PyMOL Python script that loads the backbone (N, CA, C, O; Angstrom):
from pymol import cmd

cmd.read_pdbstr("""\
ATOM      1  N   UNK A   1     -60.958   8.958  84.744  1.00  0.00           N
ATOM      2  CA  UNK A   1     -60.533   8.392  85.448  1.00  0.00           C
ATOM      3  C   UNK A   1     -61.519   7.579  86.562  1.00  0.00           C
ATOM      4  O   UNK A   1     -62.374   8.149  87.241  1.00  0.00           O
ATOM      5  N   UNK A   2     -61.185   5.950  86.613  1.00  0.00           N
ATOM      6  CA  UNK A   2     -62.181   5.160  87.607  1.00  0.00           C
ATOM      7  C   UNK A   2     -62.777   5.840  88.608  1.00  0.00           C
ATOM      8  O   UNK A   2     -62.703   7.069  88.582  1.00  0.00           O
ATOM      9  N   UNK A   3     -63.331   5.320  89.452  1.00  0.00           N
ATOM     10  CA  UNK A   3     -63.647   5.951  90.869  1.00  0.00           C
ATOM     11  C   UNK A   3     -63.407   5.576  91.865  1.00  0.00           C
ATOM     12  O   UNK A   3     -64.094   5.839  92.853  1.00  0.00           O
ATOM     13  N   UNK A   4     -61.812   4.476  91.892  1.00  0.00           N
ATOM     14  CA  UNK A   4     -61.542   4.677  93.486  1.00  0.00           C
ATOM     15  C   UNK A   4     -60.502   5.462  92.784  1.00  0.00           C
ATOM     16  O   UNK A   4     -60.555   6.632  93.163  1.00  0.00           O
ATOM     17  N   UNK A   5     -59.382   5.217  91.720  1.00  0.00           N
ATOM     18  CA  UNK A   5     -59.009   6.953  91.590  1.00  0.00           C
ATOM     19  C   UNK A   5     -59.201   8.525  91.815  1.00  0.00           C
ATOM     20  O   UNK A   5     -58.406   9.279  92.377  1.00  0.00           O
ATOM     21  N   UNK A   6     -60.842   8.951  91.063  1.00  0.00           N
ATOM     22  CA  UNK A   6     -61.442   9.704  91.580  1.00  0.00           C
ATOM     23  C   UNK A   6     -61.379  10.017  93.204  1.00  0.00           C
ATOM     24  O   UNK A   6     -60.667  10.995  93.429  1.00  0.00           O
ATOM     25  N   UNK A   7     -61.840   9.538  94.153  1.00  0.00           N
ATOM     26  CA  UNK A   7     -62.414   8.101  95.047  1.00  0.00           C
ATOM     27  C   UNK A   7     -60.702   8.972  95.757  1.00  0.00           C
ATOM     28  O   UNK A   7     -61.029  10.157  95.826  1.00  0.00           O
ATOM     29  N   UNK A   8     -59.665   8.897  96.096  1.00  0.00           N
ATOM     30  CA  UNK A   8     -58.325   8.709  95.865  1.00  0.00           C
ATOM     31  C   UNK A   8     -57.767  10.099  95.960  1.00  0.00           C
ATOM     32  O   UNK A   8     -56.851  10.812  96.371  1.00  0.00           O
ATOM     33  N   UNK A   9     -58.555  10.047  95.513  1.00  0.00           N
ATOM     34  CA  UNK A   9     -57.757  12.063  95.068  1.00  0.00           C
ATOM     35  C   UNK A   9     -58.531  12.725  95.579  1.00  0.00           C
ATOM     36  O   UNK A   9     -58.010  13.789  95.913  1.00  0.00           O
ATOM     37  N   UNK A  10     -59.842  12.645  95.904  1.00  0.00           N
ATOM     38  CA  UNK A  10     -60.580  13.133  96.516  1.00  0.00           C
ATOM     39  C   UNK A  10     -60.360  13.900  97.773  1.00  0.00           C
ATOM     40  O   UNK A  10     -60.266  15.095  98.050  1.00  0.00           O
ATOM     41  N   UNK A  11     -60.288  12.203  98.773  1.00  0.00           N
ATOM     42  CA  UNK A  11     -59.565  12.183 100.312  1.00  0.00           C
ATOM     43  C   UNK A  11     -58.238  12.254  99.576  1.00  0.00           C
ATOM     44  O   UNK A  11     -57.561  12.508 100.572  1.00  0.00           O
ATOM     45  N   UNK A  12     -57.791  12.237  99.076  1.00  0.00           N
ATOM     46  CA  UNK A  12     -56.571  12.976  99.283  1.00  0.00           C
ATOM     47  C   UNK A  12     -56.207  14.366  99.595  1.00  0.00           C
ATOM     48  O   UNK A  12     -55.399  14.847 100.389  1.00  0.00           O
ATOM     49  N   UNK A  13     -57.286  15.040  98.483  1.00  0.00           N
ATOM     50  CA  UNK A  13     -57.321  16.776  98.750  1.00  0.00           C
ATOM     51  C   UNK A  13     -57.643  17.195  99.763  1.00  0.00           C
ATOM     52  O   UNK A  13     -57.064  18.211 100.145  1.00  0.00           O
ATOM     53  N   UNK A  14     -58.980  16.434 100.851  1.00  0.00           N
ATOM     54  CA  UNK A  14     -59.344  16.412 101.270  1.00  0.00           C
ATOM     55  C   UNK A  14     -58.215  16.807 102.977  1.00  0.00           C
ATOM     56  O   UNK A  14     -58.025  17.686 103.817  1.00  0.00           O
ATOM     57  N   UNK A  15     -57.641  14.973 102.465  1.00  0.00           N
ATOM     58  CA  UNK A  15     -56.365  14.786 103.857  1.00  0.00           C
ATOM     59  C   UNK A  15     -55.877  15.985 103.582  1.00  0.00           C
ATOM     60  O   UNK A  15     -56.081  16.733 104.538  1.00  0.00           O
ATOM     61  N   UNK A  16     -55.094  16.725 102.347  1.00  0.00           N
ATOM     62  CA  UNK A  16     -53.810  17.969 102.227  1.00  0.00           C
ATOM     63  C   UNK A  16     -54.642  19.888 103.152  1.00  0.00           C
ATOM     64  O   UNK A  16     -54.010  20.710 103.815  1.00  0.00           O
ATOM     65  N   UNK A  17     -55.920  19.914 102.823  1.00  0.00           N
ATOM     66  CA  UNK A  17     -56.814  21.097 103.647  1.00  0.00           C
ATOM     67  C   UNK A  17     -56.984  20.932 104.987  1.00  0.00           C
ATOM     68  O   UNK A  17     -57.298  21.885 105.700  1.00  0.00           O
ATOM     69  N   UNK A  18     -56.724  19.250 105.639  1.00  0.00           N
ATOM     70  CA  UNK A  18     -56.647  18.972 106.300  1.00  0.00           C
ATOM     71  C   UNK A  18     -55.035  19.614 107.528  1.00  0.00           C
ATOM     72  O   UNK A  18     -54.796  20.532 108.312  1.00  0.00           O
ATOM     73  N   UNK A  19     -54.414  18.509 107.010  1.00  0.00           N
ATOM     74  CA  UNK A  19     -53.461  19.113 107.333  1.00  0.00           C
ATOM     75  C   UNK A  19     -52.716  21.158 107.075  1.00  0.00           C
ATOM     76  O   UNK A  19     -52.098  21.875 107.862  1.00  0.00           O
ATOM     77  N   UNK A  20     -53.000  21.304 106.227  1.00  0.00           N
ATOM     78  CA  UNK A  20     -53.030  22.489 106.260  1.00  0.00           C
ATOM     79  C   UNK A  20     -53.485  23.406 107.244  1.00  0.00           C
ATOM     80  O   UNK A  20     -52.901  24.438 107.573  1.00  0.00           O
ATOM     81  N   UNK A  21     -54.800  22.881 107.799  1.00  0.00           N
ATOM     82  CA  UNK A  21     -54.830  23.676 108.501  1.00  0.00           C
ATOM     83  C   UNK A  21     -55.473  23.524 109.553  1.00  0.00           C
ATOM     84  O   UNK A  21     -56.540  23.991 109.952  1.00  0.00           O
ATOM     85  N   UNK A  22     -54.480  22.584 110.127  1.00  0.00           N
ATOM     86  CA  UNK A  22     -53.878  22.358 112.097  1.00  0.00           C
ATOM     87  C   UNK A  22     -53.348  23.124 112.074  1.00  0.00           C
ATOM     88  O   UNK A  22     -52.861  23.841 111.200  1.00  0.00           O
ATOM     89  N   UNK A  23     -53.378  23.055 113.884  1.00  0.00           N
ATOM     90  CA  UNK A  23     -52.557  23.679 114.382  1.00  0.00           C
ATOM     91  C   UNK A  23     -51.183  22.712 114.655  1.00  0.00           C
ATOM     92  O   UNK A  23     -51.333  21.599 114.151  1.00  0.00           O
ATOM     93  N   UNK A  24     -50.168  22.853 115.190  1.00  0.00           N
ATOM     94  CA  UNK A  24     -48.926  22.191 115.285  1.00  0.00           C
ATOM     95  C   UNK A  24     -48.716  20.305 116.224  1.00  0.00           C
ATOM     96  O   UNK A  24     -48.231  19.186 116.053  1.00  0.00           O
ATOM     97  N   UNK A  25     -49.833  21.492 117.621  1.00  0.00           N
ATOM     98  CA  UNK A  25     -50.024  20.265 118.198  1.00  0.00           C
ATOM     99  C   UNK A  25     -50.990  18.738 116.778  1.00  0.00           C
ATOM    100  O   UNK A  25     -50.755  17.594 116.390  1.00  0.00           O
ATOM    101  N   UNK A  26     -51.661  19.431 116.641  1.00  0.00           N
ATOM    102  CA  UNK A  26     -52.714  17.845 115.400  1.00  0.00           C
ATOM    103  C   UNK A  26     -51.806  17.971 114.492  1.00  0.00           C
ATOM    104  O   UNK A  26     -52.361  17.507 113.496  1.00  0.00           O
ATOM    105  N   UNK A  27     -50.143  18.495 114.008  1.00  0.00           N
ATOM    106  CA  UNK A  27     -49.565  18.323 112.939  1.00  0.00           C
ATOM    107  C   UNK A  27     -48.945  17.765 113.746  1.00  0.00           C
ATOM    108  O   UNK A  27     -49.486  16.693 113.471  1.00  0.00           O
ATOM    109  N   UNK A  28     -48.303  17.511 114.493  1.00  0.00           N
ATOM    110  CA  UNK A  28     -47.581  16.292 115.600  1.00  0.00           C
ATOM    111  C   UNK A  28     -48.421  14.567 115.566  1.00  0.00           C
ATOM    112  O   UNK A  28     -48.174  13.396 115.276  1.00  0.00           O
ATOM    113  N   UNK A  29     -49.440  15.376 116.042  1.00  0.00           N
ATOM    114  CA  UNK A  29     -50.007  14.193 115.834  1.00  0.00           C
ATOM    115  C   UNK A  29     -50.449  13.109 114.549  1.00  0.00           C
ATOM    116  O   UNK A  29     -50.753  11.924 114.409  1.00  0.00           O
ATOM    117  N   UNK A  30     -50.356  13.756 114.116  1.00  0.00           N
ATOM    118  CA  UNK A  30     -50.884  13.553 112.179  1.00  0.00           C
ATOM    119  C   UNK A  30     -49.112  12.680 111.626  1.00  0.00           C
ATOM    120  O   UNK A  30     -48.996  11.577 111.093  1.00  0.00           O
ATOM    121  N   UNK A  31     -47.729  13.882 112.091  1.00  0.00           N
ATOM    122  CA  UNK A  31     -46.421  12.749 111.437  1.00  0.00           C
ATOM    123  C   UNK A  31     -46.438  12.237 111.836  1.00  0.00           C
ATOM    124  O   UNK A  31     -46.215  11.208 111.199  1.00  0.00           O
ATOM    125  N   UNK A  32     -46.789  11.871 114.016  1.00  0.00           N
ATOM    126  CA  UNK A  32     -46.870  10.398 114.395  1.00  0.00           C
ATOM    127  C   UNK A  32     -47.231   9.264 113.294  1.00  0.00           C
ATOM    128  O   UNK A  32     -46.421   8.372 113.040  1.00  0.00           O
ATOM    129  N   UNK A  33     -48.279   9.333 112.762  1.00  0.00           N
ATOM    130  CA  UNK A  33     -48.802   8.380 113.047  1.00  0.00           C
ATOM    131  C   UNK A  33     -48.894   8.431 111.581  1.00  0.00           C
ATOM    132  O   UNK A  33     -49.979   7.986 111.206  1.00  0.00           O
ATOM    133  N   UNK A  34     -48.460   8.652 111.036  1.00  0.00           N
ATOM    134  CA  UNK A  34     -48.132   8.816 109.761  1.00  0.00           C
ATOM    135  C   UNK A  34     -47.220   8.146 110.068  1.00  0.00           C
ATOM    136  O   UNK A  34     -47.758   7.106 110.448  1.00  0.00           O
ATOM    137  N   UNK A  35     -45.593   7.966 110.219  1.00  0.00           N
ATOM    138  CA  UNK A  35     -44.368   7.025 110.264  1.00  0.00           C
ATOM    139  C   UNK A  35     -45.055   6.059 111.048  1.00  0.00           C
ATOM    140  O   UNK A  35     -44.144   5.314 111.409  1.00  0.00           O
ATOM    141  N   UNK A  36     -45.789   5.758 111.380  1.00  0.00           N
ATOM    142  CA  UNK A  36     -46.196   4.480 113.211  1.00  0.00           C
ATOM    143  C   UNK A  36     -47.015   3.454 110.521  1.00  0.00           C
ATOM    144  O   UNK A  36     -46.949   2.549 109.689  1.00  0.00           O
ATOM    145  N   UNK A  37     -47.493   4.655 110.863  1.00  0.00           N
ATOM    146  CA  UNK A  37     -47.545   3.686 108.752  1.00  0.00           C
ATOM    147  C   UNK A  37     -46.666   3.848 108.337  1.00  0.00           C
ATOM    148  O   UNK A  37     -45.967   4.260 109.263  1.00  0.00           O
ATOM    149  N   UNK A  38     -46.453   3.837 108.015  1.00  0.00           N
ATOM    150  CA  UNK A  38     -45.588   2.902 106.870  1.00  0.00           C
ATOM    151  C   UNK A  38     -43.823   2.820 107.839  1.00  0.00           C
ATOM    152  O   UNK A  38     -42.957   3.627 107.500  1.00  0.00           O
ATOM    153  N   UNK A  39     -43.597   2.037 108.704  1.00  0.00           N
ATOM    154  CA  UNK A  39     -43.467   1.333 109.711  1.00  0.00           C
ATOM    155  C   UNK A  39     -44.101  -0.024 109.640  1.00  0.00           C
ATOM    156  O   UNK A  39     -43.454  -1.066 109.536  1.00  0.00           O
ATOM    157  N   UNK A  40     -45.480   0.057 109.706  1.00  0.00           N
ATOM    158  CA  UNK A  40     -46.271  -0.443 109.661  1.00  0.00           C
ATOM    159  C   UNK A  40     -46.105  -1.629 108.251  1.00  0.00           C
ATOM    160  O   UNK A  40     -45.905  -2.840 108.342  1.00  0.00           O
ATOM    161  N   UNK A  41     -46.257  -0.852 107.068  1.00  0.00           N
ATOM    162  CA  UNK A  41     -46.937  -1.004 105.882  1.00  0.00           C
ATOM    163  C   UNK A  41     -45.439  -1.781 105.833  1.00  0.00           C
ATOM    164  O   UNK A  41     -45.448  -2.890 106.367  1.00  0.00           O
ATOM    165  N   UNK A  42     -44.085  -1.317 105.229  1.00  0.00           N
ATOM    166  CA  UNK A  42     -42.737  -1.730 105.288  1.00  0.00           C
ATOM    167  C   UNK A  42     -42.111  -2.917 105.779  1.00  0.00           C
ATOM    168  O   UNK A  42     -40.989  -3.310 105.460  1.00  0.00           O
ATOM    169  N   UNK A  43     -43.331  -3.764 107.005  1.00  0.00           N
ATOM    170  CA  UNK A  43     -43.674  -4.675 107.587  1.00  0.00           C
ATOM    171  C   UNK A  43     -44.497  -5.640 107.084  1.00  0.00           C
ATOM    172  O   UNK A  43     -44.677  -6.562 107.880  1.00  0.00           O
ATOM    173  N   UNK A  44     -45.211  -5.775 105.753  1.00  0.00           N
ATOM    174  CA  UNK A  44     -45.638  -6.817 105.136  1.00  0.00           C
ATOM    175  C   UNK A  44     -45.148  -6.645 104.379  1.00  0.00           C
ATOM    176  O   UNK A  44     -44.943  -5.649 103.684  1.00  0.00           O
ATOM    177  N   UNK A  45     -44.658  -8.289 104.365  1.00  0.00           N
ATOM    178  CA  UNK A  45     -43.818  -8.914 102.336  1.00  0.00           C
ATOM    179  C   UNK A  45     -44.604  -8.441 101.524  1.00  0.00           C
ATOM    180  O   UNK A  45     -45.764  -8.637 101.885  1.00  0.00           O
ATOM    181  N   UNK A  46     -44.517  -7.884 100.553  1.00  0.00           N
ATOM    182  CA  UNK A  46     -45.399  -7.464  99.327  1.00  0.00           C
ATOM    183  C   UNK A  46     -45.752  -8.427  98.538  1.00  0.00           C
ATOM    184  O   UNK A  46     -45.972  -8.134  97.363  1.00  0.00           O
ATOM    185  N   UNK A  47     -45.925 -10.087  99.063  1.00  0.00           N
ATOM    186  CA  UNK A  47     -46.244 -11.238  98.357  1.00  0.00           C
ATOM    187  C   UNK A  47     -47.129 -12.050  99.373  1.00  0.00           C
ATOM    188  O   UNK A  47     -47.222 -13.249  99.635  1.00  0.00           O
ATOM    189  N   UNK A  48     -47.674 -11.034  99.789  1.00  0.00           N
ATOM    190  CA  UNK A  48     -49.211 -10.750 100.652  1.00  0.00           C
ATOM    191  C   UNK A  48     -49.743 -10.338 101.168  1.00  0.00           C
ATOM    192  O   UNK A  48     -50.296 -10.506 102.254  1.00  0.00           O
ATOM    193  N   UNK A  49     -49.634  -9.170  99.910  1.00  0.00           N
ATOM    194  CA  UNK A  49     -51.092  -8.430  99.636  1.00  0.00           C
ATOM    195  C   UNK A  49     -50.884  -7.258  98.362  1.00  0.00           C
ATOM    196  O   UNK A  49     -49.941  -7.504  97.610  1.00  0.00           O
ATOM    197  N   UNK A  50     -51.572  -6.189  98.107  1.00  0.00           N
ATOM    198  CA  UNK A  50     -52.000  -6.300  96.567  1.00  0.00           C
ATOM    199  C   UNK A  50     -51.450  -4.312  96.572  1.00  0.00           C
ATOM    200  O   UNK A  50     -50.338  -3.956  96.963  1.00  0.00           O
ATOM    201  N   UNK A  51     -52.669  -3.210  95.988  1.00  0.00           N
ATOM    202  CA  UNK A  51     -53.155  -2.566  96.257  1.00  0.00           C
ATOM    203  C   UNK A  51     -53.445  -2.253  97.588  1.00  0.00           C
ATOM    204  O   UNK A  51     -52.882  -1.747  98.558  1.00  0.00           O
ATOM    205  N   UNK A  52     -54.773  -2.849  97.215  1.00  0.00           N
ATOM    206  CA  UNK A  52     -54.448  -2.183  99.291  1.00  0.00           C
ATOM    207  C   UNK A  52     -53.281  -2.162 100.411  1.00  0.00           C
ATOM    208  O   UNK A  52     -52.563  -1.384 101.040  1.00  0.00           O
ATOM    209  N   UNK A  53     -53.464  -3.031 100.303  1.00  0.00           N
ATOM    210  CA  UNK A  53     -51.559  -3.561 101.152  1.00  0.00           C
ATOM    211  C   UNK A  53     -51.212  -2.161 101.045  1.00  0.00           C
ATOM    212  O   UNK A  53     -50.696  -1.644 102.036  1.00  0.00           O
ATOM    213  N   UNK A  54     -51.373  -1.581 100.191  1.00  0.00           N
ATOM    214  CA  UNK A  54     -50.046   0.231  99.930  1.00  0.00           C
ATOM    215  C   UNK A  54     -51.085   1.369 100.302  1.00  0.00           C
ATOM    216  O   UNK A  54     -51.214   2.581 100.129  1.00  0.00           O
ATOM    217  N   UNK A  55     -51.552   0.638 100.725  1.00  0.00           N
ATOM    218  CA  UNK A  55     -52.592   2.390 100.580  1.00  0.00           C
ATOM    219  C   UNK A  55     -52.916   2.489 101.797  1.00  0.00           C
ATOM    220  O   UNK A  55     -53.173   3.627 102.190  1.00  0.00           O
ATOM    221  N   UNK A  56     -53.021   1.218 102.894  1.00  0.00           N
ATOM    222  CA  UNK A  56     -53.345   1.872 104.318  1.00  0.00           C
ATOM    223  C   UNK A  56     -51.963   2.963 105.256  1.00  0.00           C
ATOM    224  O   UNK A  56     -52.189   3.611 106.277  1.00  0.00           O
ATOM    225  N   UNK A  57     -51.083   2.907 104.788  1.00  0.00           N
ATOM    226  CA  UNK A  57     -50.485   4.669 105.358  1.00  0.00           C
ATOM    227  C   UNK A  57     -51.100   5.699 105.845  1.00  0.00           C
ATOM    228  O   UNK A  57     -51.101   6.455 106.816  1.00  0.00           O
ATOM    229  N   UNK A  58     -51.936   5.360 104.270  1.00  0.00           N
ATOM    230  CA  UNK A  58     -52.666   6.739 103.469  1.00  0.00           C
ATOM    231  C   UNK A  58     -53.716   6.723 104.858  1.00  0.00           C
ATOM    232  O   UNK A  58     -53.426   7.518 105.751  1.00  0.00           O
ATOM    233  N   UNK A  59     -55.062   5.733 105.072  1.00  0.00           N
ATOM    234  CA  UNK A  59     -55.701   5.282 105.337  1.00  0.00           C
ATOM    235  C   UNK A  59     -55.467   5.741 106.577  1.00  0.00           C
ATOM    236  O   UNK A  59     -56.089   6.741 106.937  1.00  0.00           O
ATOM    237  N   UNK A  60     -54.710   5.231 107.304  1.00  0.00           N
ATOM    238  CA  UNK A  60     -54.164   4.998 108.999  1.00  0.00           C
ATOM    239  C   UNK A  60     -53.753   6.417 109.125  1.00  0.00           C
ATOM    240  O   UNK A  60     -54.334   6.819 110.133  1.00  0.00           O
ATOM    241  N   UNK A  61     -52.999   7.454 108.584  1.00  0.00           N
ATOM    242  CA  UNK A  61     -53.021   8.774 108.998  1.00  0.00           C
ATOM    243  C   UNK A  61     -54.448   9.268 108.179  1.00  0.00           C
ATOM    244  O   UNK A  61     -54.907   8.157 107.912  1.00  0.00           O
ATOM    245  N   UNK A  62     -54.875   9.697 107.934  1.00  0.00           N
ATOM    246  CA  UNK A  62     -56.857   9.612 107.481  1.00  0.00           C
ATOM    247  C   UNK A  62     -57.058   9.842 108.000  1.00  0.00           C
ATOM    248  O   UNK A  62     -57.303  10.987 108.379  1.00  0.00           O
ATOM    249  N   UNK A  63     -57.175   7.759 108.953  1.00  0.00           N
ATOM    250  CA  UNK A  63     -58.409   8.286 110.396  1.00  0.00           C
ATOM    251  C   UNK A  63     -58.030   9.220 111.428  1.00  0.00           C
ATOM    252  O   UNK A  63     -58.951   9.585 112.159  1.00  0.00           O
ATOM    253  N   UNK A  64     -56.719   9.755 111.681  1.00  0.00           N
ATOM    254  CA  UNK A  64     -56.317  10.617 112.630  1.00  0.00           C
ATOM    255  C   UNK A  64     -56.759  12.571 112.365  1.00  0.00           C
ATOM    256  O   UNK A  64     -56.508  13.386 113.252  1.00  0.00           O
ATOM    257  N   UNK A  65     -57.291  12.903 111.273  1.00  0.00           N
ATOM    258  CA  UNK A  65     -57.416  14.014 110.597  1.00  0.00           C
ATOM    259  C   UNK A  65     -58.535  14.826 111.889  1.00  0.00           C
ATOM    260  O   UNK A  65     -59.518  14.258 112.365  1.00  0.00           O
ATOM    261  N   UNK A  66     -58.133  16.069 112.216  1.00  0.00           N
ATOM    262  CA  UNK A  66     -59.563  16.371 112.816  1.00  0.00           C
ATOM    263  C   UNK A  66     -60.762  16.502 111.422  1.00  0.00           C
ATOM    264  O   UNK A  66     -60.794  16.916 110.263  1.00  0.00           O
ATOM    265  N   UNK A  67     -61.798  15.745 112.594  1.00  0.00           N
ATOM    266  CA  UNK A  67     -63.824  16.055 111.214  1.00  0.00           C
ATOM    267  C   UNK A  67     -62.286  14.311 110.454  1.00  0.00           C
ATOM    268  O   UNK A  67     -61.633  14.890 109.586  1.00  0.00           O
ATOM    269  N   UNK A  68     -62.096  13.783 110.490  1.00  0.00           N
ATOM    270  CA  UNK A  68     -62.262  12.031 109.937  1.00  0.00           C
ATOM    271  C   UNK A  68     -63.811  11.366 109.711  1.00  0.00           C
ATOM    272  O   UNK A  68     -64.802  12.049 109.968  1.00  0.00           O
ATOM    273  N   UNK A  69     -63.865  10.739 109.484  1.00  0.00           N
ATOM    274  CA  UNK A  69     -65.366   9.710 109.796  1.00  0.00           C
ATOM    275  C   UNK A  69     -64.490   8.474 110.205  1.00  0.00           C
ATOM    276  O   UNK A  69     -65.029   7.418 110.538  1.00  0.00           O
TER     277      UNK A  69
END
""", "prot")
cmd.dss("prot")
cmd.show_as("cartoon", "prot")
cmd.util.cbc("prot")
cmd.orient("prot")
């Protein structure tokens, strides 16, 4: 497994645990951030970005989680 895949897997597992442990208000906030990120990613032309562009939605959502760096 490449370092990038391993790192992304660990981050995703951490994000899932954080969401599962969040209260209703935090989950609503996370859901709004995720929807906004999806809209932003959908507006980016595929010709202008690569794999890093597609990860933006996940990264934006993770930044709003309690305890994120």
